[in-house]
Backbone as JSON Lines, residues from 0, in Angstrom:
{"i":0,"aa":"M","n":[20.04,-20.79,-10.95],"ca":[19.74,-19.62,-10.16],"c":[18.22,-19.41,-10.13]}
{"i":1,"aa":"E","n":[17.69,-19.2,-8.93],"ca":[16.25,-19.03,-8.76],"c":[15.84,-17.61,-9.13]}
{"i":2,"aa":"E","n":[14.79,-17.5,-9.95],"ca":[14.3,-16.19,-10.36],"c":[13.32,-15.64,-9.32]}
{"i":3,"aa":"K","n":[13.49,-14.37,-8.97],"ca":[12.58,-13.72,-8.02],"c":[11.24,-13.45,-8.69]}
{"i":4,"aa":"P","n":[10.14,-13.57,-7.93],"ca":[8.85,-13.22,-8.51],"c":[8.8,-11.74,-8.84]}
{"i":5,"aa":"S","n":[7.94,-11.36,-9.8],"ca":[7.87,-9.96,-10.2],"c":[7.31,-9.08,-9.1]}
{"i":6,"aa":"F","n":[6.58,-9.67,-8.15],"ca":[6.03,-8.9,-7.04],"c":[5.85,-9.81,-5.83]}
{"i":7,"aa":"H","n":[6.18,-9.27,-4.67],"ca":[5.86,-9.94,-3.42],"c":[5.81,-8.89,-2.32]}
{"i":8,"aa":"F","n":[5.25,-9.28,-1.19],"ca":[5.17,-8.35,-0.07],"c":[5.27,-9.13,1.24]}
{"i":9,"aa":"E","n":[5.74,-8.42,2.27],"ca":[5.81,-8.99,3.61],"c":[4.98,-8.12,4.54]}
{"i":10,"aa":"I","n":[4.33,-8.75,5.49],"ca":[3.53,-8.03,6.48],"c":[4.2,-8.19,7.84]}
{"i":11,"aa":"E","n":[4.46,-7.06,8.49],"ca":[5.1,-7.07,9.8],"c":[4.24,-6.29,10.78]}
{"i":12,"aa":"K","n":[3.85,-6.96,11.85],"ca":[3.05,-6.29,12.89],"c":[3.99,-5.87,14.01]}
{"i":13,"aa":"S","n":[3.92,-4.59,14.36],"ca":[4.8,-4.01,15.37],"c":[4.0,-3.69,16.63]}
{"i":14,"aa":"P","n":[4.72,-3.37,17.7],"ca":[4.03,-2.93,18.92],"c":[3.24,-1.65,18.67]}
{"i":15,"aa":"D","n":[2.31,-1.37,19.56],"ca":[1.49,-0.16,19.44],"c":[2.35,1.09,19.36]}
{"i":16,"aa":"D","n":[1.87,2.09,18.6],"ca":[2.56,3.38,18.52],"c":[2.18,4.23,19.73]}
{"i":17,"aa":"Q","n":[2.66,5.48,19.75],"ca":[2.43,6.37,20.9],"c":[0.96,6.66,21.14]}
{"i":18,"aa":"A","n":[0.14,6.59,20.1],"ca":[-1.29,6.85,20.24],"c":[-2.07,5.59,20.63]}
{"i":19,"aa":"G","n":[-1.35,4.47,20.81],"ca":[-2.01,3.23,21.18],"c":[-2.53,2.42,20.01]}
{"i":20,"aa":"N","n":[-2.22,2.84,18.79],"ca":[-2.64,2.09,17.6],"c":[-1.63,0.99,17.31]}
{"i":21,"aa":"K","n":[-2.14,-0.19,16.95],"ca":[-1.2,-1.21,16.49],"c":[-0.71,-0.78,15.1]}
{"i":22,"aa":"V","n":[0.55,-1.07,14.82],"ca":[1.16,-0.65,13.56],"c":[1.49,-1.89,12.74]}
{"i":23,"aa":"T","n":[1.0,-1.91,11.51],"ca":[1.28,-2.99,10.58],"c":[1.97,-2.39,9.37]}
{"i":24,"aa":"T","n":[3.14,-2.92,9.03],"ca":[3.87,-2.45,7.85],"c":[3.79,-3.51,6.76]}
{"i":25,"aa":"V","n":[3.43,-3.05,5.56],"ca":[3.4,-3.93,4.4],"c":[4.5,-3.46,3.47]}
{"i":26,"aa":"K","n":[5.57,-4.24,3.37],"ca":[6.73,-3.89,2.54],"c":[6.56,-4.57,1.18]}
{"i":27,"aa":"C","n":[6.4,-3.74,0.14],"ca":[6.16,-4.25,-1.22],"c":[7.45,-4.25,-2.03]}
{"i":28,"aa":"H","n":[7.59,-5.25,-2.9],"ca":[8.79,-5.4,-3.73],"c":[8.38,-5.71,-5.17]}
{"i":29,"aa":"G","n":[9.01,-5.03,-6.12],"ca":[8.82,-5.37,-7.53],"c":[7.82,-4.5,-8.25]}
{"i":30,"aa":"R","n":[6.97,-5.15,-9.04],"ca":[6.03,-4.47,-9.93],"c":[4.6,-4.76,-9.48]}
{"i":31,"aa":"V","n":[3.8,-3.71,-9.29],"ca":[2.38,-3.88,-8.93],"c":[1.58,-3.75,-10.22]}
{"i":32,"aa":"T","n":[1.03,-4.88,-10.66],"ca":[0.34,-4.92,-11.96],"c":[-1.02,-5.62,-11.81]}
{"i":33,"aa":"A","n":[-1.74,-5.69,-12.92],"ca":[-3.04,-6.37,-12.94],"c":[-2.91,-7.81,-12.47]}
{"i":34,"aa":"E","n":[-1.76,-8.39,-12.72],"ca":[-1.5,-9.78,-12.35],"c":[-1.51,-10.01,-10.83]}
{"i":35,"aa":"N","n":[-1.12,-8.99,-10.05],"ca":[-0.98,-9.21,-8.61],"c":[-1.68,-8.17,-7.73]}
{"i":36,"aa":"A","n":[-2.27,-7.15,-8.32],"ca":[-2.9,-6.08,-7.52],"c":[-4.03,-6.63,-6.66]}
{"i":37,"aa":"G","n":[-4.77,-7.61,-7.16],"ca":[-5.87,-8.19,-6.4],"c":[-5.39,-8.89,-5.13]}
{"i":38,"aa":"E","n":[-4.27,-9.57,-5.23],"ca":[-3.69,-10.26,-4.07],"c":[-3.3,-9.24,-2.99]}
{"i":39,"aa":"L","n":[-2.64,-8.17,-3.41],"ca":[-2.24,-7.12,-2.47],"c":[-3.48,-6.48,-1.84]}
{"i":40,"aa":"K","n":[-4.46,-6.17,-2.68],"ca":[-5.69,-5.53,-2.2],"c":[-6.41,-6.41,-1.18]}
{"i":41,"aa":"G","n":[-6.51,-7.69,-1.47],"ca":[-7.17,-8.62,-0.55],"c":[-6.48,-8.7,0.8]}
{"i":42,"aa":"A","n":[-5.15,-8.77,0.78],"ca":[-4.39,-8.86,2.03],"c":[-4.55,-7.59,2.86]}
{"i":43,"aa":"I","n":[-4.49,-6.44,2.22],"ca":[-4.56,-5.18,2.96],"c":[-5.99,-4.9,3.42]}
{"i":44,"aa":"K","n":[-6.99,-5.28,2.64],"ca":[-8.38,-5.08,3.08],"c":[-8.66,-5.81,4.39]}
{"i":45,"aa":"S","n":[-8.1,-7.01,4.54],"ca":[-8.31,-7.73,5.8],"c":[-7.61,-7.02,6.95]}
{"i":46,"aa":"L","n":[-6.48,-6.38,6.68],"ca":[-5.78,-5.6,7.72],"c":[-6.58,-4.35,8.09]}
{"i":47,"aa":"I","n":[-7.21,-3.72,7.1],"ca":[-8.03,-2.53,7.36],"c":[-9.15,-2.87,8.33]}
{"i":48,"aa":"A","n":[-9.75,-4.04,8.15],"ca":[-10.85,-4.45,9.03],"c":[-10.39,-4.63,10.47]}
{"i":49,"aa":"E","n":[-9.1,-4.93,10.67],"ca":[-8.55,-5.09,12.02],"c":[-8.31,-3.75,12.71]}
{"i":50,"aa":"G","n":[-8.22,-2.68,11.94],"ca":[-7.99,-1.35,12.5],"c":[-6.52,-1.09,12.78]}
{"i":51,"aa":"G","n":[-6.25,0.03,13.43],"ca":[-4.87,0.43,13.74],"c":[-4.28,1.31,12.67]}
{"i":52,"aa":"R","n":[-2.97,1.25,12.55],"ca":[-2.23,2.05,11.57],"c":[-1.55,1.09,10.6]}
{"i":53,"aa":"I","n":[-1.78,1.29,9.32],"ca":[-1.18,0.45,8.29],"c":[-0.27,1.32,7.43]}
{"i":54,"aa":"V","n":[0.98,0.9,7.33],"ca":[1.98,1.63,6.55],"c":[2.36,0.75,5.36]}
{"i":55,"aa":"I","n":[2.11,1.26,4.16],"ca":[2.48,0.55,2.93],"c":[3.8,1.15,2.45]}
{"i":56,"aa":"D","n":[4.87,0.38,2.55],"ca":[6.2,0.84,2.16],"c":[6.45,0.47,0.7]}
{"i":57,"aa":"L","n":[6.58,1.49,-0.14],"ca":[6.74,1.28,-1.58],"c":[8.16,1.57,-2.07]}
{"i":58,"aa":"S","n":[9.13,1.58,-1.16],"ca":[10.5,1.94,-1.53],"c":[11.12,0.98,-2.54]}
{"i":59,"aa":"D","n":[10.66,-0.27,-2.58],"ca":[11.22,-1.25,-3.5],"c":[10.26,-1.59,-4.64]}
{"i":60,"aa":"V","n":[9.3,-0.7,-4.9],"ca":[8.36,-0.9,-6.01],"c":[8.9,-0.15,-7.22]}
{"i":61,"aa":"H","n":[9.14,-0.88,-8.31],"ca":[9.78,-0.31,-9.5],"c":[8.8,0.1,-10.59]}
{"i":62,"aa":"F","n":[7.56,-0.4,-10.49],"ca":[6.59,-0.14,-11.55],"c":[5.19,-0.34,-10.98]}
{"i":63,"aa":"V","n":[4.25,0.51,-11.37],"ca":[2.84,0.36,-10.99],"c":[2.01,0.65,-12.23]}
{"i":64,"aa":"D","n":[1.15,-0.31,-12.62],"ca":[0.27,-0.05,-13.76],"c":[-1.07,0.49,-13.27]}
{"i":65,"aa":"S","n":[-2.01,0.66,-14.18],"ca":[-3.3,1.26,-13.81],"c":[-4.06,0.4,-12.79]}
{"i":66,"aa":"S","n":[-3.91,-0.9,-12.87],"ca":[-4.57,-1.78,-11.89],"c":[-3.96,-1.59,-10.5]}
{"i":67,"aa":"G","n":[-2.66,-1.4,-10.46],"ca":[-2.0,-1.13,-9.18],"c":[-2.45,0.19,-8.59]}
{"i":68,"aa":"L","n":[-2.53,1.23,-9.43],"ca":[-3.02,2.53,-8.96],"c":[-4.46,2.4,-8.47]}
{"i":69,"aa":"G","n":[-5.27,1.66,-9.22],"ca":[-6.65,1.44,-8.81],"c":[-6.75,0.74,-7.47]}
{"i":70,"aa":"A","n":[-5.86,-0.22,-7.23],"ca":[-5.85,-0.92,-5.95],"c":[-5.49,0.03,-4.82]}
{"i":71,"aa":"F","n":[-4.49,0.9,-5.05],"ca":[-4.09,1.87,-4.02],"c":[-5.26,2.79,-3.67]}
{"i":72,"aa":"V","n":[-5.95,3.29,-4.71],"ca":[-7.08,4.19,-4.49],"c":[-8.21,3.46,-3.75]}
{"i":73,"aa":"A","n":[-8.53,2.25,-4.18],"ca":[-9.6,1.49,-3.54],"c":[-9.29,1.22,-2.07]}
{"i":74,"aa":"L","n":[-8.04,0.92,-1.77],"ca":[-7.65,0.67,-0.38],"c":[-7.79,1.92,0.47]}
{"i":75,"aa":"K","n":[-7.35,3.05,-0.08],"ca":[-7.45,4.31,0.67],"c":[-8.91,4.66,0.91]}
{"i":76,"aa":"V","n":[-9.74,4.53,-0.11],"ca":[-11.17,4.84,0.03],"c":[-11.82,3.91,1.05]}
{"i":77,"aa":"T","n":[-11.49,2.63,1.01],"ca":[-12.02,1.68,1.99],"c":[-11.62,2.06,3.4]}
{"i":78,"aa":"A","n":[-10.36,2.41,3.59],"ca":[-9.88,2.79,4.92],"c":[-10.6,4.03,5.43]}
{"i":79,"aa":"V","n":[-10.78,5.02,4.56],"ca":[-11.46,6.26,4.97],"c":[-12.93,5.98,5.29]}
{"i":80,"aa":"K","n":[-13.6,5.22,4.44],"ca":[-15.03,4.93,4.65],"c":[-15.27,4.15,5.93]}
{"i":81,"aa":"Q","n":[-14.43,3.16,6.2],"ca":[-14.63,2.33,7.39],"c":[-14.21,3.07,8.66]}
{"i":82,"aa":"G","n":[-13.26,3.98,8.53],"ca":[-12.84,4.77,9.68],"c":[-12.18,3.97,10.78]}
{"i":83,"aa":"L","n":[-11.73,2.77,10.48],"ca":[-11.14,1.91,11.51],"c":[-9.63,2.01,11.6]}
{"i":84,"aa":"C","n":[-9.01,2.58,10.57],"ca":[-7.55,2.59,10.56],"c":[-7.01,3.84,9.86]}
{"i":85,"aa":"I","n":[-5.73,4.03,10.06],"ca":[-4.98,5.05,9.34],"c":[-4.15,4.29,8.31]}
{"i":86,"aa":"L","n":[-4.33,4.6,7.03],"ca":[-3.6,3.92,5.96],"c":[-2.66,4.92,5.32]}
{"i":87,"aa":"E","n":[-1.36,4.6,5.34],"ca":[-0.34,5.5,4.79],"c":[0.47,4.79,3.72]}
{"i":88,"aa":"F","n":[0.79,5.52,2.67],"ca":[1.7,5.05,1.63],"c":[2.99,5.83,1.81]}
{"i":89,"aa":"V","n":[4.11,5.14,2.02],"ca":[5.37,5.82,2.32],"c":[6.5,5.34,1.41]}
{"i":90,"aa":"N","n":[7.57,6.13,1.39],"ca":[8.8,5.81,0.68],"c":[8.59,5.54,-0.81]}
{"i":91,"aa":"M","n":[7.77,6.37,-1.44],"ca":[7.53,6.22,-2.87],"c":[8.72,6.78,-3.65]}
{"i":92,"aa":"T","n":[9.08,6.11,-4.72],"ca":[10.17,6.6,-5.56],"c":[9.73,7.88,-6.27]}
{"i":93,"aa":"S","n":[10.68,8.64,-6.75],"ca":[10.34,9.88,-7.46],"c":[9.52,9.57,-8.71]}
{"i":94,"aa":"R","n":[9.79,8.46,-9.34],"ca":[9.04,8.06,-10.54],"c":[7.57,7.77,-10.19]}
{"i":95,"aa":"L","n":[7.35,7.08,-9.08],"ca":[5.98,6.79,-8.65],"c":[5.27,8.06,-8.22]}
{"i":96,"aa":"L","n":[5.97,8.93,-7.51],"ca":[5.37,10.21,-7.11],"c":[4.93,11.03,-8.32]}
{"i":97,"aa":"E","n":[5.76,11.03,-9.36],"ca":[5.41,11.75,-10.58],"c":[4.17,11.14,-11.25]}
{"i":98,"aa":"L","n":[4.09,9.82,-11.28],"ca":[2.91,9.14,-11.83],"c":[1.66,9.53,-11.04]}
{"i":99,"aa":"L","n":[1.77,9.58,-9.73],"ca":[0.63,9.97,-8.89],"c":[0.22,11.42,-9.16]}
{"i":100,"aa":"R","n":[1.2,12.28,-9.38],"ca":[0.89,13.68,-9.71],"c":[0.19,13.78,-11.06]}
{"i":101,"aa":"L","n":[0.7,13.06,-12.05],"ca":[0.11,13.09,-13.39],"c":[-1.32,12.57,-13.4]}
{"i":102,"aa":"T","n":[-1.6,11.58,-12.58],"ca":[-2.95,11.01,-12.52],"c":[-3.83,11.71,-11.49]}
{"i":103,"aa":"R","n":[-3.25,12.68,-10.82],"ca":[-3.96,13.51,-9.83],"c":[-4.51,12.73,-8.64]}
{"i":104,"aa":"I","n":[-3.82,11.68,-8.27],"ca":[-4.24,10.96,-7.06],"c":[-3.2,11.09,-5.94]}
{"i":105,"aa":"D","n":[-2.21,11.94,-6.16],"ca":[-1.16,12.11,-5.15],"c":[-1.71,12.62,-3.82]}
{"i":106,"aa":"Q","n":[-2.64,13.56,-3.87],"ca":[-3.18,14.12,-2.62],"c":[-4.04,13.11,-1.87]}
{"i":107,"aa":"L","n":[-4.77,12.29,-2.59],"ca":[-5.58,11.26,-1.93],"c":[-4.69,10.3,-1.16]}
{"i":108,"aa":"L","n":[-3.63,9.83,-1.79],"ca":[-2.78,8.84,-1.15],"c":[-1.9,9.44,-0.06]}
{"i":109,"aa":"S","n":[-1.66,10.73,-0.11],"ca":[-0.8,11.34,0.91],"c":[-1.6,11.87,2.1]}
{"i":110,"aa":"S","n":[-2.93,11.8,2.03],"ca":[-3.74,12.32,3.15],"c":[-3.97,11.26,4.21]}
């Protein structure tokens, strides 16, 4: 039996939304840790440079360590500074939402 990797993601580009922005969804699976946060960050940073709307779907993310949280914050800050795209984090589990509240970065990621 083949073992699934601890983390992977898929990128899906959709037709433009009602505002004319291209929509890219990044569906994440598993655990976002120091081991893989850089890979995720690199992939999404290149999408930020393309502009449009980027939706990070975290519904299948079971664990995020401090490196993963740092990657989320860095991506949001990059998106805001460049002003080229709208970056959204969606479908977070209640456990992840609580972690974001405890670390006081929930408002940054939800804006």
